[in-house]
Kinemage of the C-alpha trace (Angstrom):
@kinemage 1
@onewidth
@group {chain A} dominant
@subgroup {mainchain}
@vectorlist {calphas} color= white
{ca met a 1} P 27.561 24.950 5.234
{ca ser a 2} L 26.235 21.486 4.393
{ca asp a 3} L 22.530 20.785 4.091
{ca pro a 4} L 21.036 19.034 7.149
{ca leu a 5} L 19.614 16.182 5.034
{ca val a 6} L 20.562 14.836 1.630
{ca leu a 7} L 19.313 11.510 0.240
{ca arg a 8} L 20.953 10.253 -2.949
{ca gly a 9} L 19.582 7.244 -4.770
{ca val a 10} L 18.289 5.636 -1.579
{ca ser a 11} L 16.768 2.176 -1.928
{ca arg a 12} L 15.142 -0.068 0.674
{ca val a 13} L 13.918 -3.606 0.126
{ca tyr a 14} L 12.022 -5.760 2.608
{ca arg a 15} L 12.383 -9.491 2.117
{ca gly a 16} L 9.918 -12.047 3.441
{ca glu a 17} L 8.366 -15.372 2.644
{ca ala a 18} L 6.280 -13.781 -0.093
{ca gly a 19} L 9.418 -12.395 -1.748
{ca ala a 20} L 11.046 -8.982 -1.981
{ca leu a 21} L 9.100 -5.746 -1.539
{ca gln a 22} L 10.874 -2.725 -3.020
{ca val a 23} L 9.713 0.266 -0.954
{ca leu a 24} L 12.305 2.871 -1.942
{ca leu a 25} L 13.880 2.817 -5.387
{ca gly a 26} L 16.441 5.564 -5.952
{ca ala a 27} L 14.888 8.247 -3.739
{ca asp a 28} L 16.580 11.666 -3.913
{ca leu a 29} L 15.880 14.574 -1.569
{ca thr a 30} L 17.601 17.624 -0.104
{ca val a 31} L 16.184 19.547 2.845
{ca lys a 32} L 17.914 22.843 3.567
{ca ala a 33} L 18.293 24.655 6.884
{ca gly a 34} L 15.109 26.539 7.734
{ca glu a 35} L 13.096 24.674 5.090
{ca ile a 36} L 9.912 22.781 5.942
{ca val a 37} L 9.040 20.033 3.461
{ca ala a 38} L 5.740 18.136 3.407
{ca leu a 39} L 5.906 14.439 2.550
{ca val a 40} L 2.540 13.391 1.148
{ca ala a 41} L 1.707 9.921 -0.160
{ca pro a 42} L -0.950 7.228 0.274
{ca ser a 43} L -0.734 4.818 3.206
{ca gly a 44} L 1.694 2.029 2.430
{ca ala a 45} L 3.691 4.072 -0.067
{ca gly a 46} L 6.773 4.135 2.175
{ca lys a 47} L 6.617 7.455 4.036
{ca ser a 48} L 7.554 5.929 7.388
{ca thr a 49} L 10.325 3.891 5.775
{ca leu a 50} L 11.766 7.030 4.221
{ca leu a 51} L 11.680 8.857 7.570
{ca his a 52} L 13.303 5.904 9.346
{ca val a 53} L 16.114 5.793 6.795
{ca ala a 54} L 16.580 9.573 6.912
{ca gly a 55} L 16.621 9.445 10.722
{ca leu a 56} L 19.156 6.587 10.849
{ca leu a 57} L 16.653 4.243 12.459
{ca asp a 58} L 16.839 1.953 9.437
{ca arg a 59} L 19.679 1.221 7.045
{ca pro a 60} L 19.253 1.702 3.292
{ca asp a 61} L 20.060 -1.136 0.925
{ca gly a 62} L 21.653 1.319 -1.482
{ca gly a 63} L 22.390 4.996 -1.945
{ca ser a 64} L 23.646 7.645 0.457
{ca val a 65} L 22.196 9.317 3.547
{ca leu a 66} L 24.080 12.529 4.362
{ca ile a 67} L 23.374 14.267 7.661
{ca gly a 68} L 25.048 17.659 7.755
{ca gly a 69} L 27.246 16.571 4.874
{ca arg a 70} L 28.411 13.379 6.572
{ca glu a 71} L 27.699 10.020 4.978
{ca ser a 72} L 25.790 8.327 7.770
{ca gly a 73} L 23.813 5.432 6.313
{ca ala a 74} L 26.521 2.825 6.825
{ca leu a 75} L 28.008 4.030 10.126
{ca gln a 76} L 28.287 1.754 13.145
{ca asp a 77} L 25.373 1.762 15.591
{ca ala a 78} L 27.139 3.870 18.235
{ca glu a 79} L 27.926 6.605 15.707
{ca arg a 80} L 24.381 6.548 14.345
{ca thr a 81} L 22.997 6.826 17.868
{ca ala a 82} L 25.203 9.847 18.578
{ca ile a 83} L 24.020 11.597 15.406
{ca arg a 84} L 20.375 10.916 16.268
{ca arg a 85} L 20.885 12.248 19.786
{ca asp a 86} L 22.737 15.408 18.815
{ca thr a 87} L 21.419 16.271 15.365
{ca ile a 88} L 17.949 14.817 14.733
{ca gly a 89} L 14.616 15.381 16.456
{ca phe a 90} L 11.712 12.951 16.005
{ca val a 91} L 7.972 13.517 16.381
{ca tyr a 92} L 5.509 10.661 15.922
{ca gln a 93} L 1.736 10.407 15.546
{ca phe a 94} L 1.511 9.213 19.157
{ca his a 95} L 3.383 11.303 21.697
{ca his a 96} L 5.324 8.469 23.444
{ca leu a 97} L 5.854 10.571 26.576
{ca leu a 98} L 7.124 8.826 29.704
{ca pro a 99} L 3.969 8.638 31.848
{ca glu a 100} L 5.713 8.814 35.228
{ca phe a 101} L 7.523 12.060 34.426
{ca thr a 102} L 6.120 15.583 34.225
{ca ala a 103} L 5.986 17.627 31.040
{ca leu a 104} L 9.117 19.472 32.124
{ca glu a 105} L 10.973 16.272 33.006
{ca asn a 106} L 10.097 14.683 29.657
{ca val a 107} L 11.873 17.565 27.930
{ca val a 108} L 14.744 17.657 30.438
{ca leu a 109} L 15.691 13.965 30.116
{ca pro a 110} L 17.006 13.920 26.515
{ca gln a 111} L 19.162 16.940 27.312
{ca met a 112} L 20.695 15.275 30.355
{ca ile a 113} L 21.373 12.148 28.289
{ca ala a 114} L 23.251 14.419 25.877
{ca gly a 115} L 25.376 15.735 28.775
{ca arg a 116} L 23.621 18.993 29.702
{ca asn a 117} L 23.358 19.713 33.430
{ca arg a 118} L 19.922 19.565 35.038
{ca arg a 119} L 19.526 23.299 35.701
{ca thr a 120} L 20.445 24.291 32.151
{ca ala a 121} L 18.226 21.532 30.780
{ca ala a 122} L 15.298 22.638 32.934
{ca asn a 123} L 15.691 26.246 31.813
{ca arg a 124} L 15.608 25.261 28.147
{ca ala a 125} L 12.714 22.840 28.719
{ca gly a 126} L 10.705 25.534 30.465
{ca ser a 127} L 11.394 28.010 27.674
{ca leu a 128} L 10.393 25.558 24.937
{ca leu a 129} L 7.218 24.492 26.706
{ca ser a 130} L 6.297 28.110 27.367
{ca asn a 131} L 6.719 28.854 23.666
{ca phe a 132} L 4.146 26.123 23.046
{ca gly a 133} L 1.727 27.706 25.487
{ca leu a 134} L 2.390 25.237 28.301
{ca ala a 135} L 3.931 27.485 30.953
{ca ala a 136} L 1.152 26.572 33.391
{ca arg a 137} L 1.456 22.823 32.721
{ca leu a 138} L 5.142 22.159 33.407
{ca gly a 139} L 4.487 20.051 36.508
{ca his a 140} L 1.648 18.009 35.023
{ca leu a 141} L 2.013 14.326 34.131
{ca pro a 142} L 1.092 13.285 30.572
{ca gly a 143} L -2.136 11.719 31.824
{ca gln a 144} L -3.188 15.117 33.137
{ca leu a 145} L -2.726 16.790 29.750
{ca ser a 146} L -5.015 16.935 26.739
{ca gly a 147} L -4.024 15.221 23.499
{ca gly a 148} L -2.924 18.508 21.973
{ca glu a 149} L -0.886 19.395 25.054
{ca gln a 150} L 0.790 15.982 25.049
{ca gln a 151} L 1.790 16.415 21.415
{ca arg a 152} L 3.198 19.884 22.105
{ca val a 153} L 5.353 18.377 24.856
{ca ala a 154} L 6.511 15.731 22.374
{ca ile a 155} L 7.492 18.420 19.871
{ca ala a 156} L 9.319 20.383 22.570
{ca arg a 157} L 11.170 17.194 23.511
{ca ala a 158} L 12.170 16.661 19.867
{ca leu a 159} L 13.628 20.190 19.781
{ca ala a 160} L 15.275 20.001 23.213
{ca asn a 161} L 18.796 19.275 21.964
{ca ser a 162} L 18.634 21.958 19.243
{ca pro a 163} L 18.610 19.518 16.301
{ca ser a 164} L 19.438 20.722 12.836
{ca leu a 165} L 16.914 18.253 11.384
{ca leu a 166} L 13.357 17.488 12.519
{ca leu a 167} L 11.515 14.438 11.198
{ca ala a 168} L 7.804 14.138 11.931
{ca asp a 169} L 5.482 11.257 11.027
{ca glu a 170} L 1.846 12.419 11.016
{ca pro a 171} L 2.441 14.647 14.076
{ca thr a 172} L -1.185 15.817 14.204
{ca gly a 173} L -2.817 12.607 12.962
{ca asn a 174} L -4.441 11.747 16.307
{ca leu a 175} L -5.828 15.225 16.960
{ca asp a 176} L -9.110 16.902 16.098
{ca val a 177} L -9.056 19.601 13.415
{ca ala a 178} L -8.902 22.626 15.722
{ca thr a 179} L -6.246 21.096 17.989
{ca ala a 180} L -4.202 19.930 14.997
{ca glu a 181} L -4.237 23.465 13.612
{ca ala a 182} L -3.009 24.951 16.890
{ca val a 183} L -0.275 22.354 17.352
{ca phe a 184} L 0.882 22.694 13.750
{ca ala a 185} L 0.974 26.488 13.940
{ca ala a 186} L 3.174 26.265 17.032
{ca leu a 187} L 5.424 23.714 15.325
{ca leu a 188} L 5.899 25.915 12.249
{ca glu a 189} L 6.671 28.991 14.329
{ca ile a 190} L 9.321 27.281 16.461
{ca val a 191} L 10.947 25.375 13.590
{ca arg a 192} L 11.150 28.449 11.376
{ca gly a 193} L 12.376 30.563 14.281
{ca gln a 194} L 15.219 28.162 15.018
{ca gly a 195} L 16.163 27.562 11.371
{ca val a 196} L 15.603 23.815 11.633
{ca ala a 197} L 15.276 21.695 8.492
{ca ala a 198} L 12.018 19.734 8.757
{ca leu a 199} L 10.547 16.825 6.817
{ca ile a 200} L 6.942 16.256 7.882
{ca ala a 201} L 4.758 13.399 6.669
{ca thr a 202} L 1.082 14.271 6.629
{ca his a 203} L -2.205 13.217 5.053
{ca asn a 204} L -3.662 16.669 5.638
{ca pro a 205} L -3.542 18.713 2.388
{ca asp a 206} L -4.311 21.968 4.193
{ca leu a 207} L -1.318 21.546 6.508
{ca ala a 208} L 0.900 20.421 3.630
{ca ala a 209} L -0.006 23.543 1.665
{ca arg a 210} L 1.386 25.728 4.466
{ca met a 211} L 4.868 24.227 4.184
{ca asp a 212} L 7.581 25.472 1.853
{ca arg a 213} L 7.141 22.659 -0.660
{ca ile a 214} L 5.505 19.274 -1.081
{ca val a 215} L 7.126 16.030 -2.197
{ca thr a 216} L 5.417 12.695 -2.721
{ca leu a 217} L 6.520 9.087 -3.026
{ca arg a 218} L 5.638 7.453 -6.313
{ca asp a 219} L 6.938 4.013 -7.284
{ca gly a 220} L 9.684 4.290 -4.667
{ca arg a 221} L 10.938 7.682 -5.826
{ca leu a 222} L 10.357 11.204 -4.559
{ca val a 223} L 8.702 13.588 -6.997
């Protein structure tokens, strides 16, 4: 079985009026099923760029991006969109929930977009949210939830379509210490339980230490 994520010699250059900025320079990384990898680096080092390339939101200028063994970096937009929908879950620092929909509906929608019927989608959404301690909050709008609850809904949404790969960019960065700990503990439990490969960018050394291994970006390479 192929690894959910493999990066081989990935480079990314941004070009502007001031010239070329080399953000990634031959980055190599493999994340295996069930493995949780912490991505730790200073602000501006390229963590978000790496996650965007790995998640097929940005195209590399060189190298290979393999998702489940399939070379995906140079695919057409429609194929990249399908892989993101069916294979990859995203969690960001801000929850980006749809404010007019309930917690349950926010987790139902991506499943229906993927072709799952509403009843099946609602059952899975309810189960995921309950696993995150939100069984009593299913009918609440995002504005009626605390910051930690909103982020748990966002994580449940990212896992709704049973992705093989989860990419998270500072998923607890907007939360206080106690809430961040609770959200992160729930994230680890669900991801490990489902055997998802996860790459999680964080500035928090305590959270990073609880993952399976830590990688950092240095001069455009992962070490």
